[in-house]
C-alpha positions as CSV (number, residue, x, y, z in Angstrom):
1,M,108.8,18.8,205.2
2,K,108.0,21.9,203.2
3,L,104.7,23.3,204.6
4,L,102.4,26.2,203.8
5,I,100.2,27.6,206.6
6,T,97.2,29.9,205.6
7,G,96.2,32.4,208.3
8,H,99.7,32.2,209.8
9,R,99.3,35.7,211.5
10,G,96.1,34.7,213.3
11,F,95.7,33.1,216.7
12,I,96.0,29.4,215.9
13,G,98.0,29.9,212.7
14,S,100.8,31.9,214.4
15,N,101.1,29.3,217.1
16,L,101.4,26.6,214.4
17,Y,103.9,28.7,212.4
18,Q,106.2,29.3,215.4
19,T,106.2,25.6,216.3
20,L,106.6,24.0,212.9
21,K,109.3,26.3,211.6
22,Q,111.6,24.9,214.3
23,C,111.7,21.5,212.4
24,H,110.3,22.2,208.9
25,E,110.6,24.7,206.1
26,V,107.4,26.7,206.5
27,D,105.9,29.5,204.5
28,G,102.9,31.6,205.5
29,F,100.0,32.9,203.5
30,E,97.2,35.4,204.2
31,W,93.9,36.1,202.5
32,G,94.4,38.7,199.8
33,E,98.1,38.0,199.2
34,K,99.5,36.6,196.0
35,F,99.4,32.9,196.3
36,P,103.1,31.6,196.3
37,G,102.3,28.5,194.2
38,Y,102.8,24.8,195.1
39,G,105.7,22.4,195.6
40,Y,104.7,21.8,199.2
41,D,104.3,18.5,201.1
42,T,101.3,19.7,203.0
43,I,99.1,22.8,203.2
44,I,97.7,23.5,206.6
45,H,94.6,25.7,206.0
46,V,93.6,27.5,209.2
47,G,92.9,31.0,207.7
48,A,89.2,31.9,207.8
49,I,86.6,34.3,209.0
50,S,86.2,32.8,212.5
51,S,83.6,35.2,213.9
52,T,80.4,33.3,214.8
53,V,78.4,36.5,214.7
54,E,79.5,37.6,211.2
55,R,76.3,37.9,209.0
56,D,77.8,38.8,205.6
57,I,77.0,35.5,203.9
58,E,78.8,36.3,200.7
59,K,82.0,37.3,202.5
60,I,82.0,34.1,204.6
61,M,81.3,31.9,201.6
62,T,83.9,33.5,199.5
63,Q,86.7,33.3,202.1
64,N,85.7,30.2,204.1
65,Y,84.2,28.0,201.4
66,D,85.2,29.1,197.9
67,F,88.9,29.7,198.8
68,S,89.0,26.3,200.6
69,V,87.6,24.5,197.6
70,E,90.2,26.2,195.4
71,L,93.0,25.2,197.7
72,L,92.0,21.6,197.9
73,E,91.4,21.2,194.2
74,N,94.9,22.5,193.6
75,C,96.4,20.2,196.2
76,H,94.7,17.3,194.4
77,R,96.1,18.5,191.1
78,Y,99.7,18.9,192.4
79,G,99.9,16.1,194.9
80,V,100.0,18.2,198.1
81,N,98.4,16.8,201.3
82,F,95.8,19.0,203.0
83,Q,94.9,19.7,206.6
84,F,92.2,22.2,207.4
85,A,90.4,23.7,210.3
86,S,86.7,23.0,210.8
87,S,84.8,23.7,214.0
88,A,82.7,22.0,216.7
89,A,80.2,24.7,215.8
90,V,78.9,22.3,213.1
91,Y,77.4,20.2,215.9
92,G,75.2,23.0,217.0
93,N,72.9,22.3,219.9
94,N,73.2,18.5,219.7
95,Q,74.4,16.6,222.8
96,E,76.7,14.1,221.2
97,F,80.0,14.9,219.6
98,R,81.4,12.0,217.6
99,E,82.5,12.7,214.1
100,T,79.6,10.6,212.9
101,S,77.0,12.4,215.1
102,P,74.3,14.5,213.5
103,V,75.2,18.1,212.6
104,D,73.2,21.3,213.4
105,P,75.0,24.4,212.1
106,C,73.3,27.4,213.5
107,S,75.4,30.3,212.1
108,P,76.8,31.4,208.7
109,Y,80.3,30.5,210.1
110,A,79.2,27.0,211.1
111,W,77.4,26.5,207.8
112,S,80.6,27.5,205.8
113,K,82.6,24.9,207.7
114,Y,80.0,22.2,207.3
115,L,79.5,22.8,203.6
116,F,83.2,22.5,203.0
117,E,83.3,19.3,205.0
118,R,80.5,18.0,202.9
119,Y,82.3,18.9,199.7
120,V,85.4,17.1,200.9
121,L,83.4,13.9,201.6
122,S,81.7,14.1,198.2
123,K,84.8,13.3,196.2
124,N,87.7,10.9,196.0
125,W,91.0,12.8,196.5
126,S,94.5,11.7,195.3
127,V,96.0,13.2,198.5
128,I,95.6,12.9,202.3
129,V,92.8,15.2,203.4
130,Q,92.5,15.7,207.2
131,C,89.7,17.8,208.7
132,F,90.0,19.0,212.4
133,R,86.9,20.1,214.2
134,Y,88.3,22.4,216.8
135,F,86.4,22.8,220.1
136,N,86.9,26.0,222.2
137,V,90.5,26.9,221.7
138,Y,92.4,29.2,224.1
139,G,96.0,30.3,224.7
140,P,98.6,32.9,223.7
141,G,98.1,35.1,220.7
142,E,94.4,36.1,221.1
143,D,94.9,39.8,221.7
144,H,93.5,40.8,218.3
145,K,90.3,38.8,218.6
146,G,88.2,41.1,220.7
147,D,84.8,39.8,221.6
148,Q,85.6,36.5,219.7
149,A,88.5,35.7,222.0
150,S,88.2,32.8,224.4
151,P,86.5,33.2,227.8
152,Q,89.9,32.7,229.4
153,H,91.3,35.7,227.6
154,R,88.3,37.9,227.9
155,F,87.8,37.2,231.6
156,R,91.5,38.0,232.4
157,Q,91.2,41.3,230.4
158,Q,87.9,42.3,232.1
159,Y,89.3,41.6,235.6
160,K,92.5,43.6,234.8
161,T,90.5,46.6,233.6
162,Q,87.4,46.6,235.7
163,G,88.0,44.3,238.7
164,F,85.3,41.8,237.8
165,V,84.2,39.6,234.9
166,N,80.9,39.6,232.9
167,L,79.1,36.3,232.8
168,F,75.9,35.5,231.0
169,E,73.0,34.6,233.3
170,G,73.0,30.8,233.7
171,S,76.7,30.4,233.0
172,E,76.9,27.8,235.7
173,N,74.9,25.6,233.3
174,F,76.9,26.4,230.1
175,F,79.6,23.8,229.6
176,R,82.2,23.8,226.8
177,D,85.2,21.6,225.9
178,F,88.1,24.2,226.3
179,V,91.2,23.0,224.5
180,P,94.7,24.7,224.8
181,V,96.1,25.9,221.5
182,E,99.3,23.9,222.3
183,Q,97.2,20.7,222.0
184,V,95.8,21.9,218.7
185,V,99.3,22.5,217.4
186,K,100.5,19.1,218.6
187,T,97.5,17.4,216.8
188,H,98.5,19.0,213.5
189,C,102.1,18.0,214.0
190,D,101.1,14.4,214.9
191,F,98.9,14.1,211.9
192,L,101.7,15.1,209.5
193,K,103.0,11.6,210.2
194,I,99.6,9.9,209.7
195,S,98.4,8.8,206.3
196,Q,94.7,8.6,207.3
197,S,92.2,11.0,205.8
198,G,89.0,11.9,207.5
199,I,87.3,14.2,210.1
200,F,88.8,14.3,213.6
201,N,87.8,16.1,216.7
202,V,90.3,18.3,218.5
203,G,89.3,18.8,222.1
204,T,90.0,17.4,225.6
205,G,87.1,15.2,226.1
206,H,86.1,17.2,229.2
207,A,83.5,19.9,229.6
208,R,83.9,22.8,232.0
209,S,81.4,25.6,232.9
210,F,81.9,29.2,232.1
211,L,81.5,29.9,235.8
212,E,84.3,27.5,236.7
213,I,86.6,29.3,234.2
214,A,85.7,32.7,235.7
215,N,86.3,31.5,239.2
216,E,89.9,30.5,238.3
217,I,90.4,34.3,237.8
218,T,88.2,35.9,240.4
219,D,85.0,35.4,242.4
220,Q,83.9,39.0,241.4
221,H,81.3,38.5,238.7
222,R,78.6,40.6,237.1
223,F,75.8,38.6,235.5
224,I,74.3,40.0,232.2
225,K,71.7,39.0,229.8
226,M,72.7,37.1,226.7
227,P,72.5,39.3,223.6
228,D,69.6,38.5,221.3
229,N,71.9,38.1,218.2
230,I,73.5,34.9,219.6
231,K,70.7,33.2,221.6
232,S,69.6,31.0,218.7
233,Q,73.1,29.7,217.9
234,Y,74.5,29.5,221.4
235,Q,75.9,26.1,222.3
236,T,75.1,25.4,225.9
237,Y,77.2,22.2,225.9
238,T,80.1,20.7,224.0
239,C,82.4,17.8,224.8
240,A,84.6,16.1,222.2
241,D,84.6,12.4,221.7
242,M,88.3,11.9,221.2
243,S,88.2,8.2,220.5
244,K,88.9,8.4,216.7
245,T,91.6,11.1,217.0
246,L,93.5,9.3,219.8
247,K,93.3,5.9,218.0
248,A,94.9,7.5,214.9
249,I,97.7,9.1,217.1
250,K,98.4,5.8,218.8
251,T,99.4,4.4,215.4
252,I,102.5,6.6,215.3
253,Q,103.3,6.1,219.0
254,K,103.5,2.3,218.3
255,D,105.9,2.9,215.5
256,K,108.4,4.8,217.7
């Protein structure tokens, strides 16, 4: 296949790029570069402003929404299939996580993802369009993400530099579905062989507390107050319902 990956220098994009180029012809594209044109089998769109604390609405809508719309409309025009990264942030503070569950986006980032999903579902496309709602992704390649890196990465760095990790008060009660980036990459690869459009969760189906993650690194903790700027949007629990995703993947396993 001939593939184009947006955001190929970022955390998830770089992992995708390194894996897919072993078996496919792969080009990369970053925001602000001259778009190389079409003639691809699939565009995998993972480039975006991923900060959940970004408050520049115009910037987020331009890069996360407007650019995504432009890409998809051109894929429709030129017959190119389209995979794109959404986020479990669209579920907000709900307690159920099926693709048909209610949504509750609580940040500009989450709204940009939900609005693009909504745009996708509002039209009939001539190509396969697959949306992946990533849960909390972690793994190699996070060094540039700073405060937006996964707890696994931040905690290791904190322990290395200060001998303890910082945890929000109540972290024993905050649970997330932490998914390794290798599983995210495998899901994208599997779905290149699947002709089903739709929204699909990408998680593990298991929730783990932040305290449990910290304890895998050290029992030396410092508990701190949660910053005011994230309190209203902070998800205290996420756990992907993987039924739909696994059902789709089983269709290619049966064909082997």
